[in-house]
C-alpha angles and dihedrals in degrees: 000000000000121000130236133192129170130180130195098189151169095233135029111306108192096095093047090047093059091045087055091051090052088057088055097049089100089073092068124249143176104201138015142197150162143206134205135173112253120179093339095311132105107242122190138193117195135171140176119239127006127011090251085073091055091046089055090052088055094048091055093043115017120209118216125190137114098234124051149142130221138188146188110209132209106195120250108143110029131007122291094267133138091252090055094044118108143282099064117197149179124195089279109032139037124185145171124213143197119195136021130300098212096194096045094119096066092040091051092050091050093052093046092052088057087055100258116148125222123209099189141046092231131118088223097067087063089067094048091054094044092054092041090054092053091050092046087053089057104266119143114243091253091054093039092056093044091054096046095046092062090059099052121097119193139040122314153147117197138190114197135196126195121208095215093045113061090166095058142082125175123195134181141183139197118164092342123082125253130169134194118221124200121208137164104300090336139090131203143194123207140171089232138003092257092063088062099037099114092040102050141340091203106096144156122209112221112227127227110299094009124138131188139211113206119192135158086259095058146291127280124190123203132195126230089273090055093249116144111250141173124233120195120258110228137177107256099204087209110149128201087206089061091068100052118113094226109195095337126108096226137016089240091059092048091050095049088054090048093061102092090054098043092043088052091050091048093050093048089066092049101043134064099209096189093051093036089229138129114245126193129189118275111294134207092208140035125246086219087073096048111101099185137010123216113198118202128183145127135239117337090000089057088059091050087053090050089055089048089053090060091048098046093048095042097045105026099027088221118144113252133192123195123207137180105238094228091058100034100092096036095062090053095230120215103236117197118236113261091018128142125233114204120201123193123195135150095216100028088223101081101142097219094047094046093051089050089051091055091047090052091048091052087053091057099256125150109245125225123174136193108200140155093216110060092191094056127118094257092048090053092051099047129108088205119031116198109182125195118214102218096129122220111338107203100174110090092225107074119237117141092033091057096051088045088053089051091051092052093044092051090053089046093053091052093048090048090049090048095050093048092050095244094116124060121213090255093052089048088054090051092054090048091051092051093047092051087054092057100084092053090048091049089054089052091051089054090057089073094059093109089054092052090047090054095052095042093091090064088063097036095071092051124106096199131024131186128210122202134192146143131224111352087349085070093069089043091054087053088050093049090052092048094051090052093050095045099056109016095038089224112144106248135172133191120213136180099255094233090056092065092090090052096070118304092081086077088073093060118113133132092275094062114078113208120208113206124197107200117153112187111264141082098333099037100098092048090049092049090049090056089046091054090053087059092047092050087060095051096264116159105231130202108192120207110194144117124275091270092052094044091050089058105036111021097097110114095015120130089217143354134211115204119214129183117268105256139166114275090247096067096031090101091057093048099042091050088074098061093044089051094046092046091054093045095051093045089052090049091049090053093045099237126154097268099187098039107031116190119275095006133112131197096228119031104209097165131067 
């Protein structure tokens, strides 16, 4: 979730380090800092809050040096203060760290017993002292790092500077990504390729347990057993231009508007338009032999998985379980022999989901992953990789990654159904036809943006909001509530509409807006009946439906949002648009930080 960049350069690096941190702002952070070597000393600048605060520190006290490391921190151990900001340093060593050192407490106690003084509340500072101790005892930087890495438990990526070695950077990763970038006479470290995009396109992805020694004479990567290894150099394709806002006010708004095109791009890789068939990447196993599917994810990806459960059971008639990744291992699930575990993650690095994947692998499950980063840890560990093609998603609240996940999952459901003999060729063609209609329908939904913006103030003044839906609109209600919570800080809850009478209806009064997702179709009348129960108790309803549904049920609502009439299969993709736009405009009306909401990070790489 935090961001790392390191540069071993030919010229001064501080400005480029700050620029690299700005490219990592999308991950979410609450403090930032950098360190270079100046006249044989480690010099740091750190600041709470946004990067502008760090930039002001540098304006007041510039930091020269041709080698440096920098970091954006999202607080885990210790509050988001200047003292807890990275880099952490001793007289000999400075380092930045993503992840969590799980055994930092006994290590810290050991170091304090030796008389070492800590200036922060972080787990990271322990690593700085451990490496420094080895160096002070006469170890080389390489030997010091090799010794310390073996003592660390948890998930981490590290970039380390040494006072006496201004021509060296050392990096390491275990459970948290780190890449090496190769430039003209310069070498770089970054927490992802995007951080290095303007500097170089030539990168190597460190594999699990790898660590790397970078000097002006060259780069050497070692595996977890300290054996020298080579990792392929690839062209990243990451583009700095891809993260510009263009003419949009916020990245989130830009990414909402990108959805028709990125969904189309994603579907193009999963549909053979000429044959009207669904096509998945090459597989090492057959869905026909899979008796049960277990879906595991977090947050918005979990709600995509909930929609997929409806589809897989409806079309393929295969039993599905759905688990929150952070709970999956701890309930000791019973996984059926020959089953498939399906993991969904935007980044492919989400710590809970990655740990769940490895647990399922150990239990003999076939592993499928839906990810937006095809070089991520989850992607590399999958039996079946199902990439989305959303492109970089900078806003912390997921939008286009979510709808691309839904696109892939719909295609997956059709393929499983076909392999299991539950779908005829004609039925498969029908599904393909409806999927190809989705981008145009999403464009039509975007056409109602101005109407949603006008009614947003009705919601912005609320303290609590409820979302209701049935069938696949139930997970969409959950996702709508999550989006509103994430960026507007309004308390919101999503419910299956039929559950209202079992308790939540007690919350209804004229101060609680209720957002109802009810496309016309098989479940429309039942949903409207639940909506009318709300209205009868003074609830203020916003109805999201198509023209047919609004004509039948808009009476008594405080506002309506019209959607195009679509087949139920693609309704989740289309109805994602209004719930995203509503959350966005409510947040703008409230003046919150839309792209970087408080306390949140884009990629959650700690448990």
